[in-house]
N, C-alpha and C positions, 0 to 999 in steps of 0.2 A: 147499734142502730145508726144508719147513715144520717148525716146532718142534712135535712131537707131544706134548710134556709141558707145554705152556704152561698147561694147566688146573691144574697142580700148584703154580702160583705162590702163595707165601705171602701176597701182597698181596690175593688174592681171598678169603681166609678170612672177612672180615666179610660179604661178599656171599653166600658159601656158607651161612653161618649164618642170614642173613636169609631165603634161599630155603628152607632146611630148616624154619624157623619158619612161613613162608608155606604150605608144603605140608602141614605138620602141622595148621594151622588149617583148610585146605581139606578135609583128611580128616575132622576133627572136625565140620565143617559137613555133610558128606555123611552121616556116621553119625547125627547129630542129626536131619537131614532125614528119614531113614528112620524114626527113632523117632517123630517128629511125625506123619508120614503114617500110621504104624501106629495111633497113639493116636487120631488124628482120624477114621480110617476106622471106628473102633468107635462113633463117635457116629452115631446114626440120622439126624440132620438135617444132617450135614456135606456140603457141596458143594465139592469141590476146585476147581471152576472159579470159584467166588466168593471163594476165599481164597488170596491170594498174599502171604505174609509178606515175602518179599524186596522185592517192589514197594512194599509199605507202608513198609518201612524206607527205601527210596530216596526216597520222596515225603515222608517225615517224618510220616506219618499213623499213628503208633503207636496201637494199641489199648491203653487203660489197664488192661484186664483180662487182660493176658498171663499165661499160667501160667509156671511155672518153666522149662520146656523152651523155650517161645517166647521168654522173656526171655534165656535162654542163647544162643539162635539170634541174637537181635538183637545181643547183645554180640559173638558170633563174627563176624557180618557186618560190624560196625563195625571190629573188629580186622583182619579180612581186607582191608578197604578201606584202612586205614591202612598195613598192611604192603605192600600193592600200591604205594601212593604212595611209601613209603620205598625200596622196591626200584627203582622207576623213577628216583628221584633218585640212587641208587647206581650205576646203569649208566652207563658212560662215553660211550656214544652210542646213538642210537635207530636202528631199522630194521636192526639187526645182532645176531646171536647172539654171546654171550660164553661161552666154554667154562669150566666150573667143575667142581670135584670134590665130589660129594655123598656120597662114600664107596664108590661101586661103579663107578668108571670115569668117563670124561668125560661130563658132562651140559652142557646149554646153557640159557641164559636170555637173553631179549631183549624189547625193547619196540618194537612196530611200529605205525606210523601209516599205512603204505602196504601195500596188498595185493601180495604178492610175485609173483603171477601176472599180474595186470592192470595193476600199477603205478598204480592209482587210490587216492586217499586213502580210508582206512577211515572209516565213519561214527563209530566209537568206537575209540580206540586199544586195542591188545591187548597184554597181558603174556603171553609164552609161556615155559613151562618144559618142556624136553624132557629126560626122565630115564628 
């Protein structure tokens, strides 16, 4: 019979803490994104199709005139990427979920390089957290 309490293993606590931090930063990014969109929509000359802060951050073409909220978003996106990489390094194997305890029953985290349905390599590896 499968061990149903494996997710309570004390050795998983550092991974659980890192996932909680990752999810917290993800939540902060979503909240700040809504604030930025609200503020930007009040500008009469703002065109959302022409402004992609996340893409600018990935390409390294930061605008030197970023306001406080945009600067905070840049910092959060950078932290999010670093946490993602740290999580990937902490996972014992790829293409498999690991059960962890995030405080409300079993949750799962995994890093996938292959689509589970088609068994084809993904164009970009994916970190998945199911909670």
